[in-house]
N, C-alpha and C positions, 0 to 999 in steps of 0.2 A: 082563715081559718088555718091555724097553726097547727105543727103535726101532734104538739102536744094537747091540743084541743079536738083533735079530729075524732076522738071517741071510740077508735078501734073499728072493728066491723059492724058494731049497732048503728053508727053515726056515717058510714059509708055514702047512704042514700042522700043526707044533707052536704055532704062533701060533694058527690056529683050535682047536686043542685046549685050551690056556689060556683061551681066550676065552669058550668055551663050556662047560667043563666045572668046576663049582662047587667040587670036589673038588680041583682040579689045583693044586699049590702056587704057582703064578704067575698064578692065576685073577684074584685082587685087583688086583693091580699090573698085568696085562695089559688088563683092564676099564678103568680107570682112565686109562690111556694110550690106548687105542684110542676112548675115548668112545662115541659113539653109531653106532660103525662097525657096519654089517650086511652081513656077507659075501656072503648070498645075493641082495643087491639091488645092481644094476649099470646104471649108467645111462651111455651113450655121450654122451649130452648134456651131462650134469654132468662127467664126466671130461675132455672137451673144454674145458668153460668152465674147469675148475681148472687145467688145464694153460694154456691161453690166459692165465690170470690171472698165473700162474707167469712166462711170457714177458714181458709185460707189465711185472711188477715187476723182472725182471732187466735190461730194456731200460734202465728208468728208473733202475734203479741204477747200471749201466755208464754212462750219459750223464752222471752226477751228478760221476763222476770226472775 
């Protein structure tokens, strides 16, 4: 399941099924795309850091124009 086909929050359950079910037809592709993603682990600190990094990147990119 590619990112462009993940369907956002409405298809998250399907994404998790493909990620965790070794017999799912898209398991291998989803596992490859998701990498080390662990759906049961969430860190607000890591999420905030990732969003902050994206903001800095976007601001720097905008300033280069």
